[in-house]
N, C-alpha and C positions, 0 to 999 in steps of 0.2 A: 502493499500501500505508500502511497504518496501523496503530497497535497497540491493542487493543481490552484495559481495563483492568478491573480488578474495577466500576469505578465506573461503566462505560459501559451504560447502557439505554437505547441507539437502539436500536429495532428494526428491522430494514430487510427492512418489509414493502412376455421375459426368453430358446436354452438351452444353452449349452455349458460346460465345466468345461477347464483345465490343471491336469497332478499331477507332481510332480518329486520325487523322494526326495529327504528332507529330511538332510543332512548332518548337523546341529549342533540336538538339539532337547533342551531342559531346562523344569526349571519356574522357575527364576527367574537372574537375576543377581547375581555375586558381592557386588556393592553392594547385590543385594536383599533384599527380606523378602517371602515367599508366605505370605497369610493364608486358608487351607482354611476355607472354610464350608459349610452341609446343600447341598444340589444342588435347583438351579431350572431354569427352562425357559427351555424356548427361545422491531492485528493488527498507523516499521517498526523501532521500538526496541522494547524488554521493556518489558513492563505493568511498573507500578506500585508492582503489589500495595496497594493503595488511597490515591494522592495523592499530589502531590509527586515528588520525583526519583526514579528509578528508585534499586531497590538496589541497593550495591554490588554483589550477589553474582549479578546477572540476567545477567551474561555466562557463569557455569557454567553445568556439566550437573547435569540433574537425576537423582535417583537413584528410581527404581521400584518399584514394591508390586504384587504382583498382590493382585486380590480375587476369590478362587476361587467363582464362583458354580454348580458343576457345572458345566453344558455350554458355559456362557458365562462370558466373565473382564470387570472391571473393572480399571482399573489409576491409582493413585495418582502423581503426578508431582509428588516433592518439593524444594526446594531452598531451605535457608537458612529455615527455620521454616514457609515457608508452601507450599502444596500447591494440585496443580488437579487435579480425577477426571474422568476419561474414561471415559465411558457410566457409565450407573446398576444395569444388570438391569434384568431382569422385577421386578415390583410386589413389595413388603418386603423389598428386597437391600441397604438400607440400614444394617440393620446389620450385615451381613456387612463392606461397607464401613469402617462404624465399626470394626469388627475390623481390617482394614487399617490403619487411620489408627492407630491403638494401635498396631501392628505396627512402627509407621514412625515412632511416638514421639511422634504429633500429635493433635490433637482436631479435632470439626467449626471450631473458629474459628481455624482454620489454613487451611482451606480457601477461595481467593478465584475459583475461576475453576471452572465445571463444564461441559464440554466434551462434545457428544454426536457421534459417529461419523454417524450416521444413525438413520433416524423408527422403526427396527421395536421392536417394543414388548422384546424383552432384551436391549435397547442401552437404552431412555429409558423402562422402564414404571416408576422407581422417582424419577422427577428432579423431582416435587413435593415427595415426603420429604427428598430430600436437599439441596433447595433449603431444606426449612423447619430441617435442623439444620443446614448451611452458609448461617449467615443473612447474613453480609455476602459471599456470591458473588454472581459472575453467571453468567448460562449461555449456551452459544454452540452455534450449530449452522449447518450450511450453508441458504442462503437456500430452496431446493426443497423441503427436507424440514420448513421450521418448521410449515407452514400442519398438514402430518398429525401432530406432535407434539402429545400430547395433554398441556395443563399450565395451570395458574391464571396461573405469572410469566413474565414477559417474559424472550426468547429474542432475543440479539444472532445475528442474520445475519451470517457468518465469510464469506469466500471464499480463491482459490488465493494464496498467498504472503502474506496477513496472519499478524501475530502474535498470541498469547496466554499472557502468561506466559515473554515472549519464545519461547515454540515456535511453529515454523513450522507454517499451517494448508496442508494439499495434498488440492488438490480431487481426489476421486477416485470420479467419477460411475459408476453403472454397478449396483451392486448396488442403490443405490437412487439416484434422480438430485441428492441431494443431496447426498452421501457425501463425508465428509472424511476424514482423514488427518492425525496429526500428529506432527511431525517437531523433536529436540531435534539440531539441529546441530551443537552443543559436544559434544554426549556420543554422538553416534553412536547414537542411537534414536529405533525410529519405530512410533506408533502405528497398528494399521492396519486396525481397526474390523473388518469384513468384508470390504473386498476382497480381503484374505486371510486363508486359513486351513494348519492344521495338523495336521487332525483326523485320527486312524491314523499320525499320525509321518509325514506323507506333506505338501509343502507344495503350497498349489494356489490357483487364483481362487478366484473368488466363486461360489458356492455355486449353481448353476443356476436349483434350486426353489425360489430367493428372488430373482431377478435381474431388475430391471426392464427392464434393454439390455444382451444379451451381448457384443454387440461395442463399448460403448463402458467395460465391466468389464475387459475384456482389454487395451482400451486404456489404464485406469487399472492394471495389472498392469506395462504396459510402462514407462510414466510413474515409477512407482515403485521399476523395475529401473535406473533414470538417474538416480537418486539415490544417497547414501552413509551407509552404517548401517552397523554393527556388529550392534545388538539389534532382534530384529524382535518384540514384544508383537502378538497376534491376538484376536479377542474368542473366536474359536471354534478349540481346541487347544494345545499346551505352543509356549510362546517359546522360539524360535531365538537363539542368545547370543552366537554367534560367525559372521562371515560373511554374514551374513544378505541385503543386497544383492545380493551374488554370484552367490548364489541365485535370490534374487528377476529377477534378469536373465536365470538361466538359465532359469529357470520361462517366462520373456516369448520366448525365445527357440525356444523349444517348441514357441511355437504354440498 
C-alpha cells in the first residue's frame, strides 16, 4: 500500500438485487451542509496535500458536504481548508459542485483530489470541467474503469487499501469492475458510490439494471458490511446518518 497525493500523476495503465428497510435516513449529518441544485441525469500515510510533510490535521475526520444533483449526488470531503471531491455527476454538474464547495466555505483552489467511484457518466460526466476548475487537483479511479472514462486529463489508478487525502480506498467491484468506495476511518464515514443505494427509503445493493457482475456486487456489499462506519453516503438516495455499517451487514446477511 502507498499514499497518493495531489502531486502524483502516475497513470497505472450483470442480475439481482438486495433490499432492507433503512432505519435512519436523512439529508446530511450534523457537521455537514447540503447544497441543492437543479436536477440532472442519471494510497499508506495520509496525502500531503501538495508536497512536503503531511499536514498536522491529516489524522482528523473529514466534514462532508453534499452536492445534490437530482437523482445522483457528488460529495465534498473537507479537512483543514483542503478538500476532495468524490464523483462529478453528469456533464455540466460543476456549477452545483462549486455551490457545495461554497457552502463548505471553500473554493476550487482548495480541491486537491477528485475521486471517481466508477466510470458511469452520471458519476464521471463532469470530470474535465471539475479538473479545469480545480487546477491543482489530481484525479483517481479504479484501474479497470479508467480506460472507459472519457477525459483529457491523466487519472491515477488506485486500489484496495491505498489512501488518498488520508481516506482509505475500498475496492468494490460488481457495479463496474473498477468500482471503488472511499472510507474515512477516523470519522466513521463511507462514500459508497453505486455499490449501495437508498432509493425510496430502502437500503439495497447495486442496481441490477446497471451492474456488470451481480455476484461480485453482492460480495462487495458483504465486504462493506464488515467495515465500521456510522455514516453512509450513496450515489443514489439519501445518506444514512447513524448505524450505517450495521444496516449494511444486515443487508448482506439477508442474501
